Structure formats: structure tokens, C-alpha cells
C-alpha positions in Angstrom: -31.0 -19.6 -3.3 -32.4 -18.1 -0.2 -35.4 -15.9 -0.6 -33.5 -13.0 0.1 -30.8 -13.8 -2.6 -33.9 -14.2 -5.2 -35.5 -11.0 -4.3 -32.3 -9.1 -4.5 -31.8 -10.5 -8.0 -35.3 -9.5 -9.2 -35.2 -6.3 -7.5 -32.3 -5.2 -9.5 -33.8 -6.5 -12.8 -36.9 -4.2 -12.0 -35.0 -1.1 -10.9 -32.9 -1.2 -14.0 -29.6 -2.0 -12.1 -29.2 -5.3 -13.9 -29.9 -6.5 -17.4 -32.0 -9.3 -18.4 -29.0 -11.2 -19.7 -27.1 -10.5 -16.5 -30.1 -11.7 -14.5 -30.3 -14.8 -16.7 -26.6 -15.5 -15.9 -27.3 -15.3 -12.0 -30.2 -17.5 -12.5 -28.5 -20.2 -14.7 -28.0 -22.6 -11.7 -31.8 -22.2 -10.5 -33.6 -24.4 -9.6 -31.3 -27.2 -10.2 -27.4 -27.2 -10.4 -25.8 -30.4 -11.9 -22.3 -31.3 -10.4 -20.4 -33.2 -12.9 -17.0 -35.2 -12.7 -15.7 -36.8 -15.7 -18.7 -36.0 -17.7 -21.1 -37.7 -15.6 -23.4 -36.2 -13.1 -22.9 -37.2 -9.5 -25.4 -34.8 -8.1 -28.3 -32.4 -8.9 -28.2 -29.8 -6.1 -31.8 -28.6 -5.5 -31.1 -24.7 -5.5 -34.9 -24.1 -4.9 -35.1 -25.9 -1.6 -34.7 -23.0 0.7 -37.4 -21.1 -1.1 -39.8 -24.0 -0.5 -38.7 -25.4 3.0 -36.9 -22.5 4.7 -33.4 -24.2 4.6 -31.1 -25.2 1.7 -30.6 -29.0 0.8 -28.5 -31.0 3.3 -25.7 -33.2 2.3 -25.8 -36.6 3.6 -22.0 -37.8 3.6 -22.7 -41.4 4.1 -22.4 -43.8 1.3 -20.6 -41.0 -1.1 -17.1 -41.4 -2.4 -15.0 -38.8 -0.7 -14.0 -37.3 -4.3 -17.7 -37.0 -5.1 -18.6 -35.7 -1.8 -15.7 -32.9 -1.9 -17.0 -31.9 -5.3 -20.7 -31.5 -4.0 -19.7 -29.6 -1.0 -17.7 -27.1 -3.2 -20.5 -26.4 -5.3 -23.0 -26.2 -2.5 -20.6 -23.7 -0.7 -20.7 -21.7 -4.0 -24.4 -20.5 -3.6 -23.6 -18.7 -0.5 -26.3 -20.3 1.6 -26.1 -22.0 5.1 -25.0 -25.6 4.8 -25.2 -28.8 6.8 -23.3 -32.0 6.2 -24.3 -34.9 8.0 -23.1 -38.4 9.0 -19.1 -37.8 8.7 -16.5 -40.1 9.7 -13.8 -38.3 11.6 -11.3 -38.8 8.9 -13.6 -37.3 6.1 -14.4 -34.5 8.7 -11.0 -33.5 9.0 -10.2 -33.6 5.3 -13.0 -31.4 4.6 -12.3 -28.9 7.1 -8.7 -28.9 5.6 -10.0 -28.2 2.1 -13.0 -25.8 3.2 -11.8 -23.8 6.6 -15.4 -22.1 6.6 -16.8 -25.2 7.7 -17.3 -25.7 11.5 -17.7 -28.7 13.7 -21.3 -29.1 15.1 -20.7 -30.3 18.5 -20.5 -34.3 18.7 -23.0 -34.7 16.1 -20.8 -35.9 13.4 -21.7 -33.0 11.2 -20.2 -29.9 9.6 -22.0 -26.8 8.9 -21.7 -23.1 7.6 -24.0 -20.4 8.9 -23.9 -17.5 6.7 -25.6 -15.0 8.9 -26.3 -15.3 12.7 -29.8 -14.7 13.6 -31.6 -14.1 17.0 -32.9 -17.6 17.9 -36.6 -17.8 18.6 -38.8 -20.1 20.7 -37.2 -23.1 22.6 -36.5 -26.8 21.4 -35.6 -29.3 24.1 -33.5 -32.2 23.1 -33.1 -35.1 25.6 -31.4 -38.4 25.3 -31.5 -41.4 27.5 -27.8 -42.6 27.5 -24.3 -41.0 26.8 -24.1 -43.4 23.9 -26.9 -41.6 22.3 -25.6 -38.0 22.3 -24.2 -38.0 18.6 -27.9 -38.6 17.4 -29.2 -36.1 20.0 -26.7 -33.4 18.8 -27.6 -33.8 15.2 -31.0 -33.1 16.2 -30.0 -29.8 18.3 -28.0 -28.5 15.5 -30.3 -28.7 12.7 -32.8 -27.0 15.1 -30.5 -24.3 15.6 -29.8 -23.9 12.1 -33.4 -23.5 11.6 -33.3 -20.5 13.9 -34.4 -22.3 17.2 -32.9 -21.7 20.9 -32.1 -25.0 21.7 -31.4 -26.6 25.2 -30.1 -30.1 25.9 -30.3 -32.5 28.5 -28.6 -35.7 28.2 -28.3 -39.1 30.1 -31.6 -39.1 31.5 -33.0 -42.6 30.8 -35.4 -44.6 32.5 -32.7 -46.7 34.3 -32.6 -43.9 36.6 -35.7 -42.1 36.0 -34.9 -39.7 38.8 -32.4 -38.2 36.6 -35.3 -36.8 34.7 -35.9 -34.3 37.3 -33.0 -32.4 36.0 -34.9 -31.7 32.8 -38.3 -30.5 34.6 -37.6 -26.7 33.7 -36.9 -27.6 30.2 -40.0 -30.0 29.9 -42.2 -27.1 30.7 -40.7 -24.2 28.7 -39.9 -26.0 25.6 -42.3 -25.6 22.5 -41.6 -29.1 21.1 -39.1 -31.8 22.6 -36.9 -34.3 20.9 -36.4 -37.5 22.9 -33.5 -39.8 21.9 -33.3 -43.4 23.1 -32.0 -46.8 22.2 -32.3 -50.1 24.0 -36.2 -50.5 24.6 -36.9 -46.9 23.8 -39.1 -46.0 26.7 -38.1 -42.6 27.5 -40.3 -40.7 24.9 -43.5 -42.4 26.5 -42.3 -41.2 29.9 -41.8 -37.7 28.6 -44.9 -37.8 26.7 -46.9 -38.6 29.7 -45.6 -35.2 31.5 -46.2 -32.8 29.0 -48.7 -31.1 26.9 -46.5 -30.5 23.6 -45.5 -32.5 20.7 -42.7 -35.3 21.3 -40.8 -36.3 18.6 -39.0 -39.7 19.5 -36.0 -40.8 17.9 -35.0 -44.6 18.2 -31.2 -45.1 18.1 -29.3 -48.3 17.0 -27.8 -48.5 20.7 -28.2 -51.8 22.5 -27.4 -55.3 22.9 -28.6 -58.2 20.5 -32.2 -58.1 20.9 -32.3 -54.6 20.3 -31.9 -55.5 16.6 -29.8 -52.3 15.6 -32.7 -50.1 16.9 -35.8 -51.9 15.7 -36.8 -52.8 19.1 -36.8 -49.0 20.0 -38.6 -48.1 17.0 -41.2 -50.5 17.7 -41.6 -49.5 21.5 -41.9 -45.9 20.4 -44.3 -46.7 17.7 -46.4 -48.5 20.4 -46.5 -45.5 22.9 -49.6 -44.9 24.7 -48.6 -41.2 24.9 -50.9 -39.7 22.0 -48.4 -36.5 21.8 -45.4 -38.8 20.6 -44.5 -39.1 17.0 -41.5 -41.3 15.7 -39.0 -40.8 13.1 -36.6 -43.7 11.7 -33.7 -45.2 13.4 -30.7 -42.7 14.4 -32.6 -40.0 12.3 -31.7 -36.9 14.5 -31.7 -34.7 11.4 -35.3 -35.4 10.8 -36.3 -34.9 14.1 -34.5 -31.6 14.5 -35.9 -30.5 11.2 -39.4 -31.1 12.0 -38.8 -29.8 15.8 -37.4 -26.4 14.0 -40.6 -26.2 11.8 -42.7 -26.6 14.8 -40.9 -24.1 17.0 -40.8 -21.7 14.1 -44.6 -21.9 13.6 -45.2 -21.5 17.3 -43.0 -18.3 17.6 -44.8 -16.8 14.3 -48.1 -17.3 16.1 -47.1 -15.4 19.0 
């Protein structure tokens, strides 16, 4: 339930346009809405999340049986809020779109989303990635930042193997309020970017790389050991977390203007 939805319900009660029983009925799935299948609870939707965080609960598709995922998505859509579903394999994405045509593909991010009302984007979040193989994680960060109301610009394939390519992002480095920098292999790009700017840099290690990259652990450790003081690090392949925090930082910067 969004702040606007809750305010409308309470205003209708105060103004006498709704009775207490009617209001109770509207609030019966607040703050938790359990999703049941065959009498068993498979999920408990946090319908108060947008009131606390400014964005509804996000559905992680990874690890869920499709029958459970479909029921969770259906219930989440019924609340009438924005929705983001992450970590979808292509087959599952197509099946969900067939069942729920209001869901849209979020670029190359392996995500589906529904945005109930368009809003004027504010501020600027910059999203960079080292290589083309990192784009899916970078796109995940970009889309969650957009859904949180940020204007987002992306610059991809600017890794340290050809550092001069980073010049293409020079204007973005200077104008963005916060930067998300995604890299696999040795994970060096966030340190380079951090040394060039006076703003927060959120580093995202990816699982891209050869054997000694250890599915992203080498990049993670490299980023954690960054000597750039403005670099902070999220978990391996966690574009969602990076985009969320970037969106919040951007929102705060816009509100302080």
C-alpha cells in the first residue's frame, strides 16, 4: 500500500464517505498479506514496505517454483502498486508476460516491472560497467533507480583493459549525484572512478571472469580493498541493491536542493 492509497482510505473515513467496516475491509491485507497454496503459506507480502521505504516489496524470482512465483506476482499486482520482479530466466519471463500482460521488460536486466504512474525523474544516477558481460547486472541497477524516481544515464564497456574508453563517460562522472560501477574479473574500475569524482560510488562485483575470479569473489575483495575513500561495495551480482541505494541517495540529494 502506497502512502497515497493509505491517505485516501483514511481521508474517506474521516470525511464520512466510508464506514468503519468498509475501511476495515480495505485494510484487511495490511500490513501483511499471506499468499496460500493448498492451505500452506508460500509468501507473506509486506504491504507496509512502501510506507517505510518509499517502494513496495520486490519479488526475487530466483529459487522459487514457478507455480508459487505466479501466485505471488498475481497477489502483488492486486495491490495496485509499482512492482519489480528480479532474476528471471527468459522462459519464466515470457510465461509471466503471457499471464500478466501489464508487466514490461526492463531492458537487459532479467527483470519485469509495472509502473502504475509515471513521474518526472529527478537528479541523476550514473551507471557504468566494465564489460559487455556485466550489462545485465548494470541494467538491474539502472531500472531499480528509475523506479525509485531517478533520472538514469548509462555508459557501458569502459573497463580498465582500455582505460581511455572511460573518457566517454566524463560528462556523466561530473554531473551524476551518485555512481554505480559494475565490474567482474579483478574489479578495478570502481577504484579508478572513485579517484576521479567527489561523490558516492557504489561498486558492484559480478561473477564474470575466468577461474581465479572465483565467481566474483576476487572482484568483491578487490573492491573492498579499494583505496578510494568514496567507494562502498554491495554483494556479488547485486545490481538491485546498488540501484536501490543509489536511488535513495539521489532522492535525498534532490530533496535537499
